[in-house]
N, C-alpha and C positions, 0 to 999 in steps of 0.2 A: 292158113291162119287157124289157130286153135279155136278161137271164139270170135264171131262177128255179130255185132248188134247193128241192125239196119233199120233206121227210122222207127224205132219202137215208141209207140204212144199208148198211154193207158189212162182211162178215166174211171173214177169211182162216182157213178151218177153224173152230176154236172161238173164235178171237180176233176181237173186234169192233173194227174200226178206225174206223168211223163210226157214230154213234148218232143217228138221226132228225134230220139236219141240214137246216135250212130258212132261207133268206135269198134276197135278190134284189139285182141290180145294175141300176140305171136307165141309160137311154141317156146317154152322155156322162159318167157317174160313174166315179170311181176308188175302188174298195173294196179295202182291205188285209185279207187273211186272215192274222192274226197269231197265232202260237203257238209253243211250244217244239218242238224237234226230236222227231220220233216221235209227234206228237199227231194225225196223220191228214191234214195239209194236202195232201201230194202225192197221197194216195189220192183225195181229193176232186177235185183237178185232173184226175186220170186218168179219173175218172167223168164229169166235164164234157166232156172231150175225146173220150170214147168208147173209151179204151184199156182200161177195165175195165167190166164190167156190174155195177152195184150190186145188192146183195142185195135191196134194197127202195127205193122212192121214185122220183121222176121228175125229169128234167132238161128244162127248156123254154128254147128260144131264140126270142126275139121272139114268144112265145106258142105256138110249135110244140113239141110233145112229141118230143124227139129221143133219148129214153132208149134205144130199141132201134135207133137209126140207126148205121151204121158211121162211123168217124172222118172219112173222106174226104167224107162228105155233110154234115157239120156245118160251119157257117160260123164256125170258131173259129181264131184265130191263137194260136200257142203259142211261148213262148221258155222253154227248159229251163234248169236250173241249170248244166249243163255245155254247152260249146259244141258245136253240131251242124252247123256249116258243112262243106260238102263240100270237102276239100282239092284234089280234082282239077278243081274248077270255079273260075272267076274270081268276084270279088265280084259282078259284074253277073249272072252265070249263077246264083249262089246266090239272089239276090233274085228272079230270074225263075222259079225252080223251082216255086213254088206256083202261079204264073200259068199255067205250061205244063201243070201237072197238071189245072187246071180248064178247059183249052181256050181260053184267051185268045189271040186272034190276034196274029201277030208284031208288027204296027205298034203295036197297043194295048199289048202286053207291053213293048215298048221304051220307050214313053211312061211306063208305070207304073214301070219300073225307074229311069228317070232322075228321075221325080218323087220317089220314096221315098228314093233315094240323096241327092237334094238335101235332103230333110227331115232326114237324119242327117248332112249335111255331108260326104258321102263320094263324090260323083259323080266326082271326079277320080281315084278309086282303082278305078273299075269294072272295069278290065281286069287288075287285079293279083290275085295269089293271096291267099287269106285268111291264109296263113302270113306274108305280108309286113306284116300289120297288127298293131297292139298289141292287148292284151286288151280294152281299152275300145272300140276301133274294131270289133273282131269282134262285140262285144255290140250295137253300133249297127247293123251289117249284119244281125244276126239280127232286130232290131226291124224294120228295113226289109222283110225277107223275110216276117215275120209280118203286117205291115200292108199289103203290096202288094195282096193279094186283097181288101182292104177287108172284114175280117170283122165279124160282128155283135158279137163279144166277143174281147178280147185277154186271154190268160192268161199271166202272168209268174210262173214258178215259181222263186223264189229267184234272180233274175237277177244280183244284186250280190254274192252270197256268196263268190265266188272272187276278188274284187278287193281290193286294198289300200285303206286308208281314204280316201286322197286321191282315187284314181280312182273309188272307190265314191261319194263325195260328188258328184263331177263328173258321173258317169253318172246318178245319181239326179236331178240337176237337168235333165239331158237327157231322161230319161223323163217328167218333169213337163211340160217344154215340148212334147214330141212328143205326149203324150196330150191336152194342152189344144188343140193345133193340129188334131189329127185328130178330136177329140171322140168317140173310140171308147170304148165301155163296157169297163172294164178291171178285172180281178181280179188284184191284186198280192199274191203269196204270199211271206211272209217270217217269220223268227224275230227280226228286228232291230227293236226298238221305235222307234229313231230314224228309220229309213227309213219305217216305217209312219206315224208321227206327222207326218213332213215331207210325205208325198205324198198321203195318203188324204183323201177327202171323208168317208168313214165307215170305222170299224174293225169287223171281226168277230173277236173274240178267241176263240181256239180252244184247247181243252185236252182231252186224253184222248178225242178223237173226237167231242166235242160242243161246242156254242157256250156260252161263259161270259158274253159280253156283246156287244151291238151298239150302236153309237152314234158320234157325232162324237168325234174324237180328244181335243179339249180337255175336253169334257164327261165322258168316261170317265176321263181323267187326274185331273180335279179331284173327281169324285164317283163313284169306282169302286163297282160293286154288290157285289163279293165281295173277300175278301182276296187271292185269286189274281190278279184283275185289278189290284188296288192295287199288288201287288208286281211283276207282270209288265210293267206299263206304265211303270215307272220305280222308282227307289229309294224305299223307304218305311220309316220308323221305326215300330216297334210298341211300344205301351205298354198294359199291362193296367190296367183300372179296374173300379170296382164301381158298379152302378146304385143310386141312392138316390131316396127320395121327398122332395122339397124341402118339401112341405107335408103333414105327417102328419094334419092335421085335415080334409083334403078329398081326395077321390079325383080324380086327374088323368083327363081324358077319355081314352078308349082310344086315340084316334088322335093324341094329343099326344106330342111328344118328351119323354123323361125326362131328369132330371138324372143326371150321373155324378160319382163321386168319384175323382179322379186324384191320387195322391201326397198323400192326406189333404186334398185341396182339392176343394170342390164346384164343378162347372162347370154353370152355370144353363142349363137347357133346351138341352142339346147335341143338335143335329139329328143324326138317323141314319136309316138306311134300314130298320131292323128295329124291332120293338116289343118292349121288354124289361119285366121285372118287377123291383121293388126286390129287391136281393140278388143279382141275376144278375152274373156276371163277364163283362166284355166286353173286346175288344181294339180299341185306337184306333190308326189309321194316320195319320201326318203326314209330309209330304214334307220332305226335307232343306232345300230352298230356303225353306221357311216358317219355319225356326228362325233366331233371332238370338241372339247371345252377348254377355254383358257380363262382363268380368273384375271380380271382387270384390276390393277393396283389402284387403291383408293376409290374404287367404284366408278372409274372413268368410262366413257362410252367407247365401244369397240370401233376401231377405225378400218378394219379389214386388212387383208394381206396385201403386199405389194403386187402390182401387175407387171407382166412382161410388156416391153415397149410397144409391140405391135400385136400382141396376142390377148387371149381371154384371161380373166383372173385365175390364179392358181387354185383358189377355192372360193366358195361362197361364204360370206360371213354375216351373221346376224347378232345384234345386241340383245341381251336378255338378263333376267334376274332369276336365280335359283329359287324355286318355290317349294321343292320337296326332294329329299334324298332317301331312297329306299334300298336297304341292304337285302338282296335276295340270295346271298350265299356265294354264288360264283361270280357275281358282279354287283355293281351299284346301278340302280335306275335313277337318273337325275332328271327331274322335271324342271323345265325352264320356261318362264313366260317371256315372250319377246316384246320388243318395244311397240310393235304394231298390234299386240293383243293375241298373237298365236301362242299355242302351248306345244312344246316339243319334249320328247323323252330321248335322252342320250344314255347309252350304255358306257360305263366306265369300270375298268377292271380294278383299279386301286386309287387311293387318295382322292375321293370325291370332293368337290367344293362344298362349302357350307350353305345352308339355307340363308338367303339374303345376299349372297355374293353376286356382284355384277360380273357377267361372263360374256365371252365371245364364243358363239357357236359356229363351227366351221364344217364344211363338207364339200366334196368335189362336185362340179356340175354333172359329171357322169353318173352320180348317185341318184339324180332326179329322174322320175318317170312322170310324164305330163299327160293329163287327161282333160277333156272338155269339162267345164264346170257343171254343166247340166247332167253329166253322167254319174254324179255322186248322189247316192241314195243313203243318207245317214242311218236310216232305219234298218238297213241290211248289213251294216258294217260292224 
């Protein structure tokens, strides 16, 4: 394993910034460490790089324990959130800086500088000052400088946060290309879900100094293990429901999914990640893109789709009224108030309904993820 974090804990005085954090990054893998601002991401990066000594736990690079090793002896490349290029050096001299520090000979150093400036398409700018470059070009020079010593692990600490959206997307694609070409194990630290989802082989979702989830981006998006992960990885509608026993004459097996009652409608054997008892209140999450809308003629109430004779409903239907329509360029966000007081957002590509229209909201039961009601902390979503 290129990088292994084992039970890392760190405290600033009485405040715990990291709480027994453990995960690894395989050779050639890009892992995104994703979490809100202030959750401990940068503290973990500093512990990996050797800029702080963790209160407890171990850091291993290529199997070697480097927890007590100084930063200069760790084979780690690091790109910070803010630019750290030396203004008194040329672009080429900046890239050569780390090679010079580790004693690389002049000829080999020149070869590496040319190689990695080629990698970021800036070899022609080698003799220029960093101040002559655009923000995106300076980021690419920093990538070249971090990669030139050929580190075991590349740490990217919010490298896109100071860029505008267009430049951010372009540089994100460049990071993806460069990482695949160099095959270096990379930990990409960000609070931006779109960046993490687009780049990462795996996500480590971080919150309040600890890990909330680890997994492939699509799997965590479609089957989030907690309400925090469901909401942090993208927009998520929340609906409260009640657990019911579909067959009161026989006990369901302990490991079988339960039915739930949503808006006075029973959803047969709704899959979930927790085990509930009849009467429990639960919270259901459903993504806006899973919802479809149908305008009801004359404002009539929604009646729901037909059901199969012996099977579950083909879709869940809720009655509602359009409260707002927002054009965001690539889609319309339609806000619907339901009959029982919930508020839902549905994404629609074209021809949105009008404000005031009575609509039927539809989505498949498989689009629901169900959590215990007491696991929802609105202040953190």
